[in-house]
C-alpha positions in Angstrom: 0.3 5.3 19.0 -3.3 5.8 19.4 -5.9 4.7 16.9 -9.8 5.3 17.3 -12.8 4.7 15.2 -15.2 7.4 14.5 -18.4 7.0 12.7 -19.2 10.8 12.9 -17.4 13.9 12.6 -18.0 15.2 16.4 -14.9 12.7 17.2 -12.7 14.3 14.6 -13.7 17.8 15.9 -12.8 16.8 19.4 -9.5 15.5 18.6 -8.3 18.5 16.9 -9.0 20.9 19.7 -6.1 22.6 21.5 -3.5 22.0 18.7 -0.5 24.0 18.5 1.9 25.2 15.5 4.3 22.2 16.0 1.2 20.0 14.9 0.1 18.5 11.7 -3.4 17.2 10.8 -3.4 14.9 7.6 -6.6 13.8 5.8 -7.3 11.2 3.5 -9.3 12.3 0.4 -11.7 9.5 -0.7 -14.3 8.7 1.8 -13.1 11.3 4.3 -13.2 14.7 2.7 -15.4 13.6 -0.6 -17.2 10.4 -1.9 -18.7 9.1 -4.9 -22.1 7.0 -4.8 -20.8 3.7 -6.3 -22.6 0.5 -5.1 -19.4 -1.6 -5.7 -17.3 0.6 -3.1 -20.0 0.5 -0.4 -18.5 -1.0 2.9 -21.2 -3.8 2.6 -19.8 -4.9 -0.6 -16.3 -4.8 0.3 -15.8 -8.5 -0.5 -17.1 -7.9 -4.2 -13.9 -6.0 -5.2 -11.7 -8.4 -3.4 -13.3 -11.6 -4.9 -13.3 -9.6 -8.6 -9.8 -8.9 -8.6 -8.6 -12.5 -7.2 -6.7 -14.2 -9.8 -7.1 -11.3 -12.4 -4.0 -10.3 -14.4 -4.2 -6.6 -13.2 -1.4 -4.9 -11.3 -1.8 -2.4 -8.7 -0.5 0.6 -11.0 -3.2 -0.4 -13.6 -6.0 -0.8 -11.1 -5.2 2.6 -9.5 -5.3 4.2 -12.9 -8.6 2.8 -13.6 -10.0 3.9 -10.4 -9.4 7.5 -11.5 -12.0 7.1 -14.3 -14.7 6.3 -11.8 -13.9 9.6 -9.9 -13.7 11.6 -13.0 -17.0 10.3 -14.4 -19.1 10.2 -11.1 -20.5 13.2 -9.2 -18.5 14.1 -6.3 -20.0 14.6 -2.7 -18.8 16.2 0.5 -19.0 13.4 3.2 -20.0 16.0 5.8 -20.1 19.9 5.4 -18.6 20.3 8.9 -15.3 18.8 7.5 -15.1 21.9 5.2 -15.4 24.1 8.1 -13.0 22.2 10.1 -10.4 22.5 7.5 -10.9 26.2 7.2 -10.7 26.7 11.0 -7.3 24.9 11.0 -6.0 27.6 8.8 -7.5 30.3 10.9 -5.6 28.8 13.9 -2.5 28.4 11.7 -2.3 24.7 12.1 -0.6 23.0 9.4 -2.9 20.4 7.4 -2.5 18.5 4.1 -4.1 15.6 2.2 -2.4 12.3 1.7 -4.2 10.3 -1.2 -3.4 7.1 -3.1 -4.5 9.0 -6.3 -2.4 8.3 -9.1 0.1 10.8 -10.5 0.4 9.2 -14.0 -1.1 11.0 -17.2 -4.6 10.0 -18.1 -6.5 10.3 -21.4 -8.7 13.2 -21.9 -7.3 14.8 -18.8 -4.3 17.0 -19.4 -3.2 17.2 -15.7 -4.8 14.7 -13.6 -3.2 16.0 -10.5 -4.6 19.5 -11.1 -7.9 17.9 -11.8 -8.0 16.3 -8.3 -7.0 19.7 -6.8 -9.6 21.5 -8.6 -12.3 19.1 -7.7 -11.4 19.7 -3.9 -11.7 23.5 -4.6 -15.1 22.8 -6.0 -16.1 21.2 -2.7 -14.6 24.1 -0.6 -11.2 22.7 0.4 -8.1 24.7 0.0 -5.1 23.0 1.5 -2.5 25.1 -0.3 -3.3 28.1 2.1 -1.6 26.1 4.8 1.6 25.6 2.6 2.4 29.1 1.2 6.1 28.5 1.5 5.8 25.5 -0.7 4.5 27.1 -4.0 6.4 24.5 -6.4 5.8 21.0 -7.0 7.8 18.6 -4.7 8.6 15.4 -6.5 9.8 12.7 -4.1 12.3 11.2 -6.4 13.7 8.7 -4.0 11.0 6.2 -5.0 12.9 5.6 -8.3 10.1 5.3 -10.6 8.8 7.2 -13.4 5.7 8.1 -11.4 7.4 9.2 -8.2 4.9 10.8 -5.5 4.1 14.5 -5.8 3.2 17.2 -3.2 1.3 20.0 -4.8 -0.8 22.7 -3.2 -1.1 21.0 0.1 -2.0 17.6 -1.4 0.5 14.5 -1.2 -0.3 12.3 -4.2 1.1 8.9 -3.1 0.2 6.8 -6.1 0.9 3.0 -5.4 3.3 3.9 -2.5 2.5 3.6 1.1 1.3 6.8 2.5 3.8 6.4 5.6 6.8 6.3 3.2 5.5 9.2 1.2 4.9 11.3 4.5 8.6 10.2 5.7 10.0 11.3 2.4 8.0 14.5 2.3 9.3 15.6 5.9 12.8 14.8 4.9 12.6 17.0 1.8 11.1 20.0 3.5 13.3 19.6 6.6 10.4 19.5 9.2 8.9 16.9 11.3 5.7 18.0 13.5 5.7 17.1 17.1 2.2 15.8 16.9 0.1 14.2 14.0 -3.6 13.6 13.6 -4.3 11.4 10.6 -7.9 10.9 9.5 -8.3 7.9 7.0 -11.0 5.3 6.4 -8.5 2.4 5.8 -7.0 1.0 9.1 -3.6 -0.2 7.5 -2.9 3.4 6.4 -3.5 4.4 10.1 -1.2 1.7 11.6 1.7 2.4 9.0 1.7 6.1 9.8 1.5 5.3 13.5 4.5 3.0 13.3 6.6 5.9 11.6 5.4 8.3 14.2 6.6 5.9 16.9 9.8 5.4 15.3 10.2 9.5 15.1 8.9 10.0 18.7 6.0 11.8 17.2 2.8 12.1 19.2 0.1 10.4 17.1 -3.5 10.0 16.9 -5.0 8.0 14.0 -8.7 8.3 13.4 -10.4 5.7 11.4 -13.3 7.7 9.8 -16.2 5.9 8.6 -19.1 8.3 8.1 -19.0 7.8 4.6 -20.5 4.2 4.8 -23.7 5.6 5.9 -24.0 7.9 2.8 -23.7 5.0 0.6 -25.4 2.4 2.6 -28.6 2.2 0.7 -27.3 2.0 -3.0 -28.9 -0.8 -4.9 -26.3 -3.4 -5.8 -25.6 -6.7 -7.3 -22.6 -8.8 -8.1 -23.9 -9.0 -11.6 -24.0 -5.2 -11.7 -20.5 -4.8 -10.3 -19.0 -7.4 -12.6 -20.5 -5.7 -15.6 -19.1 -2.3 -14.4 -15.7 -3.6 -13.6 -15.3 -5.6 -16.8 -16.0 -2.6 -18.9 -13.7 -0.6 -16.8 -10.7 -2.8 -16.6 -11.0 -4.2 -20.3 -12.2 -1.1 -22.1 -11.5 1.8 -19.8 -15.1 2.8 -19.8 -16.8 3.5 -16.6 -20.8 3.0 -16.6 -22.8 4.5 -13.8 -25.0 2.2 -11.7 -28.1 3.7 -13.2 -26.8 2.9 -16.8 -26.0 -0.6 -15.8 -29.4 -1.2 -14.2 -30.9 -0.2 -17.5 -28.6 -2.2 -19.7 -29.3 -5.4 -17.5 -32.9 -4.9 -17.4 -33.2 -4.5 -21.0 -31.2 -7.5 -22.0 
């Protein structure tokens, strides 16, 4: 297992050189491919959410569902345009690539198909992962998780919901009957990288995990306060309403 940290895309570009058709490149979505400019999610404010959720009666399922309301109501940005080009070049070189995201598969009010919404959003940014999986045209539902919201693979995107990415990737490989000889996994969460690395060690798969941190610089100068964040999160968790930073700034300044 090898895990490295990267605060710019040059490191990622270097690590995917000279791959062959037995390799697989896996991308996280949020803060790797795309990002939203929300102060509460700045790396500098990471303790805010941790403290906010402490002793709150919210389960992981509920929290993941609510987070999608932020994604749907905020503008989405590409972290780095060169990442779009990188994904396109993998296709040209016939190197398999996919997304593994913690995005929830469950139904969502006012969005008829939240999974497809997520894929369509990637398309708007210029990402088309389904082109690497033309042999998998139908949804793959990983039913071995035994819930009513099992992980789903659709059009090159593995939606893991509340389950660990390593277990979802393992189940996906078992379903399609293929395990790559080398995996490069790009994520901004070190725990995810370590978990997948342990799975690769177990399966004797060569592995490079990249902790990709470039998005923290995009969001580093967004004004934020605990009062603003608490106001946003209270409305989100209690009323399923997401207010953008600028909306909350105005409300707080007028009160």
